[in-house]
PyMOL Python script that loads the backbone (N, CA, C, O; Angstrom):
from pymol import cmd

cmd.read_pdbstr("""\
ATOM      1  N   UNK A   1     138.889 -34.144  10.174  1.00  0.00           N
ATOM      2  CA  UNK A   1     139.148 -35.121  11.048  1.00  0.00           C
ATOM      3  C   UNK A   1     137.735 -35.856  11.201  1.00  0.00           C
ATOM      4  O   UNK A   1     136.716 -35.167  11.263  1.00  0.00           O
ATOM      5  N   UNK A   2     137.671 -37.206  11.261  1.00  0.00           N
ATOM      6  CA  UNK A   2     136.367 -37.791  11.406  1.00  0.00           C
ATOM      7  C   UNK A   2     136.240 -38.271  12.833  1.00  0.00           C
ATOM      8  O   UNK A   2     137.179 -38.740  13.477  1.00  0.00           O
ATOM      9  N   UNK A   3     134.870 -38.100  13.328  1.00  0.00           N
ATOM     10  CA  UNK A   3     134.690 -38.705  14.692  1.00  0.00           C
ATOM     11  C   UNK A   3     135.069 -40.048  14.788  1.00  0.00           C
ATOM     12  O   UNK A   3     134.729 -40.759  13.843  1.00  0.00           O
ATOM     13  N   UNK A   4     135.807 -40.657  15.871  1.00  0.00           N
ATOM     14  CA  UNK A   4     136.126 -41.951  15.878  1.00  0.00           C
ATOM     15  C   UNK A   4     134.867 -42.708  16.200  1.00  0.00           C
ATOM     16  O   UNK A   4     134.673 -43.783  15.633  1.00  0.00           O
ATOM     17  N   UNK A   5     134.160 -42.324  16.901  1.00  0.00           N
ATOM     18  CA  UNK A   5     132.735 -42.829  17.224  1.00  0.00           C
ATOM     19  C   UNK A   5     131.873 -43.129  15.945  1.00  0.00           C
ATOM     20  O   UNK A   5     131.342 -44.214  15.708  1.00  0.00           O
ATOM     21  N   UNK A   6     131.822 -42.173  15.273  1.00  0.00           N
ATOM     22  CA  UNK A   6     131.019 -42.082  13.994  1.00  0.00           C
ATOM     23  C   UNK A   6     131.631 -43.254  13.111  1.00  0.00           C
ATOM     24  O   UNK A   6     130.899 -44.150  12.691  1.00  0.00           O
ATOM     25  N   UNK A   7     132.943 -43.223  12.853  1.00  0.00           N
ATOM     26  CA  UNK A   7     133.530 -44.084  12.094  1.00  0.00           C
ATOM     27  C   UNK A   7     133.472 -45.526  12.403  1.00  0.00           C
ATOM     28  O   UNK A   7     133.463 -46.405  11.542  1.00  0.00           O
ATOM     29  N   UNK A   8     133.434 -45.716  13.630  1.00  0.00           N
ATOM     30  CA  UNK A   8     133.442 -46.998  14.321  1.00  0.00           C
ATOM     31  C   UNK A   8     132.055 -47.619  14.447  1.00  0.00           C
ATOM     32  O   UNK A   8     131.870 -48.836  14.422  1.00  0.00           O
ATOM     33  N   UNK A   9     131.033 -46.650  14.592  1.00  0.00           N
ATOM     34  CA  UNK A   9     129.773 -47.275  14.911  1.00  0.00           C
ATOM     35  C   UNK A   9     128.507 -46.677  13.898  1.00  0.00           C
ATOM     36  O   UNK A   9     127.587 -47.375  13.471  1.00  0.00           O
ATOM     37  N   UNK A  10     128.654 -45.540  13.687  1.00  0.00           N
ATOM     38  CA  UNK A  10     127.463 -45.083  12.698  1.00  0.00           C
ATOM     39  C   UNK A  10     127.649 -45.603  11.588  1.00  0.00           C
ATOM     40  O   UNK A  10     126.682 -46.196  11.108  1.00  0.00           O
ATOM     41  N   UNK A  11     128.710 -45.571  10.936  1.00  0.00           N
ATOM     42  CA  UNK A  11     128.913 -46.065   9.651  1.00  0.00           C
ATOM     43  C   UNK A  11     128.610 -47.498   9.462  1.00  0.00           C
ATOM     44  O   UNK A  11     128.456 -47.959   8.331  1.00  0.00           O
ATOM     45  N   UNK A  12     128.504 -48.339  10.708  1.00  0.00           N
ATOM     46  CA  UNK A  12     128.286 -49.796  10.437  1.00  0.00           C
ATOM     47  C   UNK A  12     126.886 -50.183  10.900  1.00  0.00           C
ATOM     48  O   UNK A  12     126.619 -51.359  11.148  1.00  0.00           O
ATOM     49  N   UNK A  13     125.998 -49.214  11.019  1.00  0.00           N
ATOM     50  CA  UNK A  13     124.581 -49.536  11.619  1.00  0.00           C
ATOM     51  C   UNK A  13     123.998 -50.157  10.255  1.00  0.00           C
ATOM     52  O   UNK A  13     123.987 -49.692   9.115  1.00  0.00           O
ATOM     53  N   UNK A  14     123.447 -51.550  10.851  1.00  0.00           N
ATOM     54  CA  UNK A  14     122.895 -52.401   9.711  1.00  0.00           C
ATOM     55  C   UNK A  14     121.352 -52.606  10.005  1.00  0.00           C
ATOM     56  O   UNK A  14     120.625 -53.071   9.127  1.00  0.00           O
ATOM     57  N   UNK A  15     120.955 -52.322  11.009  1.00  0.00           N
ATOM     58  CA  UNK A  15     119.673 -52.630  11.524  1.00  0.00           C
ATOM     59  C   UNK A  15     118.750 -51.616  10.970  1.00  0.00           C
ATOM     60  O   UNK A  15     118.778 -50.496  11.480  1.00  0.00           O
ATOM     61  N   UNK A  16     117.955 -51.851  10.017  1.00  0.00           N
ATOM     62  CA  UNK A  16     116.886 -50.872   9.454  1.00  0.00           C
ATOM     63  C   UNK A  16     116.093 -50.221  10.277  1.00  0.00           C
ATOM     64  O   UNK A  16     115.739 -49.115   9.869  1.00  0.00           O
ATOM     65  N   UNK A  17     115.619 -50.622  11.525  1.00  0.00           N
ATOM     66  CA  UNK A  17     114.924 -49.929  12.508  1.00  0.00           C
ATOM     67  C   UNK A  17     115.652 -48.744  13.104  1.00  0.00           C
ATOM     68  O   UNK A  17     115.122 -47.664  13.366  1.00  0.00           O
ATOM     69  N   UNK A  18     117.113 -49.108  13.319  1.00  0.00           N
ATOM     70  CA  UNK A  18     117.983 -48.072  14.015  1.00  0.00           C
ATOM     71  C   UNK A  18     118.219 -47.026  12.840  1.00  0.00           C
ATOM     72  O   UNK A  18     118.283 -45.878  13.279  1.00  0.00           O
ATOM     73  N   UNK A  19     118.357 -47.118  11.548  1.00  0.00           N
ATOM     74  CA  UNK A  19     118.589 -46.229  10.472  1.00  0.00           C
ATOM     75  C   UNK A  19     117.050 -45.537  10.451  1.00  0.00           C
ATOM     76  O   UNK A  19     117.043 -44.310  10.358  1.00  0.00           O
ATOM     77  N   UNK A  20     115.996 -46.090  10.514  1.00  0.00           N
ATOM     78  CA  UNK A  20     114.790 -45.417  10.432  1.00  0.00           C
ATOM     79  C   UNK A  20     114.448 -44.480  11.508  1.00  0.00           C
ATOM     80  O   UNK A  20     113.814 -43.445  11.299  1.00  0.00           O
ATOM     81  N   UNK A  21     114.901 -44.873  12.738  1.00  0.00           N
ATOM     82  CA  UNK A  21     114.737 -44.073  13.848  1.00  0.00           C
ATOM     83  C   UNK A  21     115.678 -42.890  14.043  1.00  0.00           C
ATOM     84  O   UNK A  21     115.412 -41.914  14.746  1.00  0.00           O
ATOM     85  N   UNK A  22     116.829 -43.074  13.338  1.00  0.00           N
ATOM     86  CA  UNK A  22     117.822 -41.909  13.317  1.00  0.00           C
ATOM     87  C   UNK A  22     117.408 -41.008  12.179  1.00  0.00           C
ATOM     88  O   UNK A  22     117.573 -39.797  12.331  1.00  0.00           O
ATOM     89  N   UNK A  23     116.885 -41.466  11.049  1.00  0.00           N
ATOM     90  CA  UNK A  23     116.300 -40.720  10.083  1.00  0.00           C
ATOM     91  C   UNK A  23     115.211 -39.611  10.468  1.00  0.00           C
ATOM     92  O   UNK A  23     115.178 -38.443  10.082  1.00  0.00           O
ATOM     93  N   UNK A  24     114.255 -40.327  11.396  1.00  0.00           N
ATOM     94  CA  UNK A  24     113.172 -39.553  11.687  1.00  0.00           C
ATOM     95  C   UNK A  24     113.526 -38.586  12.829  1.00  0.00           C
ATOM     96  O   UNK A  24     112.731 -37.696  13.133  1.00  0.00           O
ATOM     97  N   UNK A  25     114.764 -38.744  13.507  1.00  0.00           N
ATOM     98  CA  UNK A  25     115.131 -37.732  14.455  1.00  0.00           C
ATOM     99  C   UNK A  25     115.977 -36.572  13.848  1.00  0.00           C
ATOM    100  O   UNK A  25     116.347 -35.620  14.534  1.00  0.00           O
ATOM    101  N   UNK A  26     116.228 -36.689  12.678  1.00  0.00           N
ATOM    102  CA  UNK A  26     117.265 -35.781  12.039  1.00  0.00           C
ATOM    103  C   UNK A  26     116.325 -34.689  11.223  1.00  0.00           C
ATOM    104  O   UNK A  26     115.238 -35.052  10.773  1.00  0.00           O
ATOM    105  N   UNK A  27     116.737 -33.514  11.079  1.00  0.00           N
ATOM    106  CA  UNK A  27     116.132 -32.663  10.237  1.00  0.00           C
ATOM    107  C   UNK A  27     116.535 -32.992   8.740  1.00  0.00           C
ATOM    108  O   UNK A  27     117.443 -33.814   8.618  1.00  0.00           O
ATOM    109  N   UNK A  28     116.056 -32.531   7.731  1.00  0.00           N
ATOM    110  CA  UNK A  28     116.298 -32.654   6.194  1.00  0.00           C
ATOM    111  C   UNK A  28     117.780 -32.288   6.103  1.00  0.00           C
ATOM    112  O   UNK A  28     118.514 -33.118   5.567  1.00  0.00           O
ATOM    113  N   UNK A  29     118.235 -31.314   6.493  1.00  0.00           N
ATOM    114  CA  UNK A  29     119.641 -30.763   6.472  1.00  0.00           C
ATOM    115  C   UNK A  29     120.582 -31.697   7.027  1.00  0.00           C
ATOM    116  O   UNK A  29     121.650 -32.028   6.512  1.00  0.00           O
ATOM    117  N   UNK A  30     120.086 -32.111   8.156  1.00  0.00           N
ATOM    118  CA  UNK A  30     121.050 -33.215   8.932  1.00  0.00           C
ATOM    119  C   UNK A  30     121.175 -34.423   8.119  1.00  0.00           C
ATOM    120  O   UNK A  30     122.220 -35.066   8.026  1.00  0.00           O
ATOM    121  N   UNK A  31     120.017 -34.727   7.503  1.00  0.00           N
ATOM    122  CA  UNK A  31     119.963 -36.122   6.584  1.00  0.00           C
ATOM    123  C   UNK A  31     120.905 -35.869   5.484  1.00  0.00           C
ATOM    124  O   UNK A  31     121.599 -36.796   5.066  1.00  0.00           O
ATOM    125  N   UNK A  32     120.994 -34.592   4.939  1.00  0.00           N
ATOM    126  CA  UNK A  32     121.790 -34.264   3.730  1.00  0.00           C
ATOM    127  C   UNK A  32     123.113 -34.441   4.189  1.00  0.00           C
ATOM    128  O   UNK A  32     123.897 -35.106   3.512  1.00  0.00           O
ATOM    129  N   UNK A  33     123.504 -33.856   5.402  1.00  0.00           N
ATOM    130  CA  UNK A  33     125.086 -33.999   5.813  1.00  0.00           C
ATOM    131  C   UNK A  33     125.274 -35.355   5.825  1.00  0.00           C
ATOM    132  O   UNK A  33     126.135 -35.828   5.083  1.00  0.00           O
ATOM    133  N   UNK A  34     124.525 -36.171   6.640  1.00  0.00           N
ATOM    134  CA  UNK A  34     124.823 -37.682   6.985  1.00  0.00           C
ATOM    135  C   UNK A  34     125.008 -38.278   5.582  1.00  0.00           C
ATOM    136  O   UNK A  34     126.002 -38.989   5.438  1.00  0.00           O
ATOM    137  N   UNK A  35     124.202 -38.094   4.529  1.00  0.00           N
ATOM    138  CA  UNK A  35     124.384 -38.881   3.449  1.00  0.00           C
ATOM    139  C   UNK A  35     125.685 -38.508   2.684  1.00  0.00           C
ATOM    140  O   UNK A  35     126.259 -39.337   1.979  1.00  0.00           O
ATOM    141  N   UNK A  36     126.113 -37.285   2.837  1.00  0.00           N
ATOM    142  CA  UNK A  36     127.313 -36.888   2.153  1.00  0.00           C
ATOM    143  C   UNK A  36     128.594 -37.313   3.103  1.00  0.00           C
ATOM    144  O   UNK A  36     129.719 -37.472   2.630  1.00  0.00           O
ATOM    145  N   UNK A  37     128.319 -37.460   4.347  1.00  0.00           N
ATOM    146  CA  UNK A  37     129.393 -38.009   5.246  1.00  0.00           C
ATOM    147  C   UNK A  37     129.606 -39.579   5.061  1.00  0.00           C
ATOM    148  O   UNK A  37     130.719 -40.085   5.197  1.00  0.00           O
ATOM    149  N   UNK A  38     128.615 -40.221   4.782  1.00  0.00           N
ATOM    150  CA  UNK A  38     128.640 -41.544   4.698  1.00  0.00           C
ATOM    151  C   UNK A  38     129.314 -41.856   3.357  1.00  0.00           C
ATOM    152  O   UNK A  38     129.998 -42.872   3.230  1.00  0.00           O
ATOM    153  N   UNK A  39     129.115 -40.958   2.324  1.00  0.00           N
ATOM    154  CA  UNK A  39     129.763 -41.223   1.121  1.00  0.00           C
ATOM    155  C   UNK A  39     131.228 -40.845   0.928  1.00  0.00           C
ATOM    156  O   UNK A  39     131.875 -40.864  -0.119  1.00  0.00           O
ATOM    157  N   UNK A  40     131.666 -40.452   2.317  1.00  0.00           N
ATOM    158  CA  UNK A  40     133.047 -39.900   2.370  1.00  0.00           C
ATOM    159  C   UNK A  40     133.627 -38.686   1.867  1.00  0.00           C
ATOM    160  O   UNK A  40     134.806 -38.513   1.559  1.00  0.00           O
ATOM    161  N   UNK A  41     132.644 -37.833   1.813  1.00  0.00           N
ATOM    162  CA  UNK A  41     133.065 -36.481   1.380  1.00  0.00           C
ATOM    163  C   UNK A  41     133.796 -35.720   2.493  1.00  0.00           C
ATOM    164  O   UNK A  41     133.544 -35.947   3.677  1.00  0.00           O
ATOM    165  N   UNK A  42     134.665 -34.853   2.119  1.00  0.00           N
ATOM    166  CA  UNK A  42     135.499 -33.979   3.168  1.00  0.00           C
ATOM    167  C   UNK A  42     134.502 -32.989   3.677  1.00  0.00           C
ATOM    168  O   UNK A  42     133.462 -32.805   3.045  1.00  0.00           O
ATOM    169  N   UNK A  43     134.741 -32.382   4.713  1.00  0.00           N
ATOM    170  CA  UNK A  43     134.275 -31.267   5.202  1.00  0.00           C
ATOM    171  C   UNK A  43     134.046 -30.012   4.371  1.00  0.00           C
ATOM    172  O   UNK A  43     133.091 -29.240   4.462  1.00  0.00           O
ATOM    173  N   UNK A  44     135.092 -29.943   3.542  1.00  0.00           N
ATOM    174  CA  UNK A  44     135.065 -28.784   2.584  1.00  0.00           C
ATOM    175  C   UNK A  44     134.131 -29.219   1.476  1.00  0.00           C
ATOM    176  O   UNK A  44     133.307 -28.375   1.121  1.00  0.00           O
ATOM    177  N   UNK A  45     134.121 -30.299   0.920  1.00  0.00           N
ATOM    178  CA  UNK A  45     133.184 -30.931   0.017  1.00  0.00           C
ATOM    179  C   UNK A  45     131.798 -30.852   0.278  1.00  0.00           C
ATOM    180  O   UNK A  45     130.992 -30.637  -0.628  1.00  0.00           O
ATOM    181  N   UNK A  46     131.443 -31.026   1.550  1.00  0.00           N
ATOM    182  CA  UNK A  46     130.171 -31.074   2.226  1.00  0.00           C
ATOM    183  C   UNK A  46     129.685 -29.655   2.063  1.00  0.00           C
ATOM    184  O   UNK A  46     128.659 -29.385   1.438  1.00  0.00           O
ATOM    185  N   UNK A  47     130.556 -28.644   2.720  1.00  0.00           N
ATOM    186  CA  UNK A  47     130.168 -27.257   2.807  1.00  0.00           C
ATOM    187  C   UNK A  47     129.819 -26.973   1.280  1.00  0.00           C
ATOM    188  O   UNK A  47     128.685 -26.553   1.054  1.00  0.00           O
ATOM    189  N   UNK A  48     130.671 -27.160   0.232  1.00  0.00           N
ATOM    190  CA  UNK A  48     130.343 -26.795  -1.150  1.00  0.00           C
ATOM    191  C   UNK A  48     128.960 -27.135  -1.505  1.00  0.00           C
ATOM    192  O   UNK A  48     128.093 -26.319  -1.818  1.00  0.00           O
ATOM    193  N   UNK A  49     128.787 -28.774  -1.409  1.00  0.00           N
ATOM    194  CA  UNK A  49     127.683 -29.188  -1.751  1.00  0.00           C
ATOM    195  C   UNK A  49     126.466 -28.674  -1.263  1.00  0.00           C
ATOM    196  O   UNK A  49     125.479 -28.554  -1.989  1.00  0.00           O
ATOM    197  N   UNK A  50     126.486 -28.299   0.181  1.00  0.00           N
ATOM    198  CA  UNK A  50     125.215 -27.705   0.796  1.00  0.00           C
ATOM    199  C   UNK A  50     125.263 -26.131   0.840  1.00  0.00           C
ATOM    200  O   UNK A  50     124.461 -25.472   1.501  1.00  0.00           O
ATOM    201  N   UNK A  51     126.288 -25.578   0.070  1.00  0.00           N
ATOM    202  CA  UNK A  51     126.256 -24.294   0.078  1.00  0.00           C
ATOM    203  C   UNK A  51     126.249 -23.460   1.483  1.00  0.00           C
ATOM    204  O   UNK A  51     125.557 -22.450   1.612  1.00  0.00           O
ATOM    205  N   UNK A  52     127.050 -23.952   2.486  1.00  0.00           N
ATOM    206  CA  UNK A  52     127.043 -23.628   3.711  1.00  0.00           C
ATOM    207  C   UNK A  52     128.521 -23.421   4.006  1.00  0.00           C
ATOM    208  O   UNK A  52     129.357 -23.862   3.217  1.00  0.00           O
ATOM    209  N   UNK A  53     128.871 -22.785   5.081  1.00  0.00           N
ATOM    210  CA  UNK A  53     130.389 -22.578   5.643  1.00  0.00           C
ATOM    211  C   UNK A  53     130.799 -23.932   6.227  1.00  0.00           C
ATOM    212  O   UNK A  53     130.030 -24.844   6.529  1.00  0.00           O
ATOM    213  N   UNK A  54     132.358 -23.917   6.357  1.00  0.00           N
ATOM    214  CA  UNK A  54     132.580 -25.011   6.933  1.00  0.00           C
ATOM    215  C   UNK A  54     132.439 -25.056   8.551  1.00  0.00           C
ATOM    216  O   UNK A  54     132.488 -26.108   9.189  1.00  0.00           O
ATOM    217  N   UNK A  55     132.275 -23.900   9.068  1.00  0.00           N
ATOM    218  CA  UNK A  55     131.803 -23.981  10.610  1.00  0.00           C
ATOM    219  C   UNK A  55     130.485 -24.529  10.620  1.00  0.00           C
ATOM    220  O   UNK A  55     130.190 -25.223  11.593  1.00  0.00           O
ATOM    221  N   UNK A  56     129.612 -24.346   9.700  1.00  0.00           N
ATOM    222  CA  UNK A  56     128.302 -24.832   9.726  1.00  0.00           C
ATOM    223  C   UNK A  56     128.338 -26.311   9.425  1.00  0.00           C
ATOM    224  O   UNK A  56     127.406 -26.986   9.862  1.00  0.00           O
ATOM    225  N   UNK A  57     129.213 -26.850   8.792  1.00  0.00           N
ATOM    226  CA  UNK A  57     129.307 -28.334   8.531  1.00  0.00           C
ATOM    227  C   UNK A  57     129.851 -28.731   9.952  1.00  0.00           C
ATOM    228  O   UNK A  57     129.299 -29.746  10.376  1.00  0.00           O
ATOM    229  N   UNK A  58     130.711 -28.237  10.724  1.00  0.00           N
ATOM    230  CA  UNK A  58     131.131 -28.816  12.062  1.00  0.00           C
ATOM    231  C   UNK A  58     129.658 -28.870  12.791  1.00  0.00           C
ATOM    232  O   UNK A  58     129.272 -29.938  13.266  1.00  0.00           O
ATOM    233  N   UNK A  59     129.043 -27.970  12.848  1.00  0.00           N
ATOM    234  CA  UNK A  59     127.837 -27.742  13.692  1.00  0.00           C
ATOM    235  C   UNK A  59     126.863 -28.886  13.399  1.00  0.00           C
ATOM    236  O   UNK A  59     126.342 -29.551  14.295  1.00  0.00           O
ATOM    237  N   UNK A  60     126.636 -29.084  12.032  1.00  0.00           N
ATOM    238  CA  UNK A  60     125.819 -30.049  11.550  1.00  0.00           C
ATOM    239  C   UNK A  60     126.262 -31.526  12.084  1.00  0.00           C
ATOM    240  O   UNK A  60     125.477 -32.386  12.482  1.00  0.00           O
ATOM    241  N   UNK A  61     127.738 -31.648  12.008  1.00  0.00           N
ATOM    242  CA  UNK A  61     128.112 -32.898  12.454  1.00  0.00           C
ATOM    243  C   UNK A  61     127.963 -33.108  13.916  1.00  0.00           C
ATOM    244  O   UNK A  61     127.542 -34.177  14.359  1.00  0.00           O
ATOM    245  N   UNK A  62     128.273 -32.191  14.614  1.00  0.00           N
ATOM    246  CA  UNK A  62     128.065 -32.259  15.966  1.00  0.00           C
ATOM    247  C   UNK A  62     126.749 -32.576  16.435  1.00  0.00           C
ATOM    248  O   UNK A  62     126.676 -33.433  17.315  1.00  0.00           O
ATOM    249  N   UNK A  63     125.532 -31.964  15.947  1.00  0.00           N
ATOM    250  CA  UNK A  63     124.415 -32.277  16.114  1.00  0.00           C
ATOM    251  C   UNK A  63     123.898 -33.682  15.568  1.00  0.00           C
ATOM    252  O   UNK A  63     123.197 -34.372  16.308  1.00  0.00           O
ATOM    253  N   UNK A  64     124.208 -34.094  14.362  1.00  0.00           N
ATOM    254  CA  UNK A  64     124.021 -35.254  14.033  1.00  0.00           C
ATOM    255  C   UNK A  64     124.522 -36.393  14.881  1.00  0.00           C
ATOM    256  O   UNK A  64     123.802 -37.349  15.170  1.00  0.00           O
ATOM    257  N   UNK A  65     125.770 -36.271  15.272  1.00  0.00           N
ATOM    258  CA  UNK A  65     126.430 -37.372  16.151  1.00  0.00           C
ATOM    259  C   UNK A  65     125.775 -37.349  17.456  1.00  0.00           C
ATOM    260  O   UNK A  65     125.563 -38.418  18.028  1.00  0.00           O
ATOM    261  N   UNK A  66     125.395 -36.116  18.043  1.00  0.00           N
ATOM    262  CA  UNK A  66     124.778 -36.020  19.264  1.00  0.00           C
ATOM    263  C   UNK A  66     123.466 -36.721  19.437  1.00  0.00           C
ATOM    264  O   UNK A  66     123.147 -37.310  20.469  1.00  0.00           O
ATOM    265  N   UNK A  67     122.765 -36.627  18.420  1.00  0.00           N
ATOM    266  CA  UNK A  67     121.334 -37.370  18.151  1.00  0.00           C
ATOM    267  C   UNK A  67     121.745 -38.841  18.188  1.00  0.00           C
ATOM    268  O   UNK A  67     121.293 -39.627  19.021  1.00  0.00           O
ATOM    269  N   UNK A  68     122.698 -39.198  17.166  1.00  0.00           N
ATOM    270  CA  UNK A  68     122.856 -40.721  17.089  1.00  0.00           C
ATOM    271  C   UNK A  68     123.376 -41.323  18.501  1.00  0.00           C
ATOM    272  O   UNK A  68     123.020 -42.449  18.850  1.00  0.00           O
ATOM    273  N   UNK A  69     124.150 -40.601  19.220  1.00  0.00           N
ATOM    274  CA  UNK A  69     124.652 -41.264  20.462  1.00  0.00           C
ATOM    275  C   UNK A  69     123.560 -41.273  21.556  1.00  0.00           C
ATOM    276  O   UNK A  69     123.526 -42.110  22.459  1.00  0.00           O
ATOM    277  N   UNK A  70     122.706 -40.310  21.403  1.00  0.00           N
ATOM    278  CA  UNK A  70     121.436 -40.157  22.418  1.00  0.00           C
ATOM    279  C   UNK A  70     120.548 -41.435  21.942  1.00  0.00           C
ATOM    280  O   UNK A  70     120.027 -42.135  22.810  1.00  0.00           O
ATOM    281  N   UNK A  71     120.391 -41.708  20.707  1.00  0.00           N
ATOM    282  CA  UNK A  71     119.491 -42.716  20.262  1.00  0.00           C
ATOM    283  C   UNK A  71     120.141 -44.126  20.692  1.00  0.00           C
ATOM    284  O   UNK A  71     119.424 -44.948  21.262  1.00  0.00           O
ATOM    285  N   UNK A  72     121.542 -44.423  20.415  1.00  0.00           N
ATOM    286  CA  UNK A  72     122.090 -45.767  20.374  1.00  0.00           C
ATOM    287  C   UNK A  72     123.101 -45.926  21.469  1.00  0.00           C
ATOM    288  O   UNK A  72     123.719 -46.989  21.537  1.00  0.00           O
ATOM    289  N   UNK A  73     123.301 -45.078  22.234  1.00  0.00           N
ATOM    290  CA  UNK A  73     124.140 -45.451  23.461  1.00  0.00           C
ATOM    291  C   UNK A  73     123.686 -44.893  24.767  1.00  0.00           C
ATOM    292  O   UNK A  73     122.706 -44.151  24.846  1.00  0.00           O
ATOM    293  N   UNK A  74     124.355 -45.230  25.718  1.00  0.00           N
ATOM    294  CA  UNK A  74     123.821 -44.757  27.052  1.00  0.00           C
ATOM    295  C   UNK A  74     124.659 -43.310  27.399  1.00  0.00           C
ATOM    296  O   UNK A  74     124.463 -42.687  28.442  1.00  0.00           O
ATOM    297  N   UNK A  75     125.519 -42.931  26.463  1.00  0.00           N
ATOM    298  CA  UNK A  75     126.343 -41.737  26.707  1.00  0.00           C
ATOM    299  C   UNK A  75     125.358 -40.415  26.692  1.00  0.00           C
ATOM    300  O   UNK A  75     124.461 -40.332  25.853  1.00  0.00           O
ATOM    301  N   UNK A  76     125.576 -39.425  27.641  1.00  0.00           N
ATOM    302  CA  UNK A  76     124.741 -38.373  27.715  1.00  0.00           C
ATOM    303  C   UNK A  76     124.813 -37.355  26.455  1.00  0.00           C
ATOM    304  O   UNK A  76     124.090 -36.359  26.424  1.00  0.00           O
TER     305      UNK A  76
END
""", "prot")
cmd.dss("prot")
cmd.show_as("cartoon", "prot")
cmd.util.cbc("prot")
cmd.orient("prot")
């Protein structure tokens, strides 16, 4: 299940400065996750591509979206 906030906002970021600030804030692994997410890979496919467990994919997703929310919204 995709995060509605991510589907509605994160996938529509067009401002290059926003993308640059997000990428600087993410670790390399988080950047790899985001790339696969934006290519619409499933969580199972992401786990296989990154050689990690599905719970690790969920944790990556949680952290990436938390960082993005912190950068782009007023939500805590």
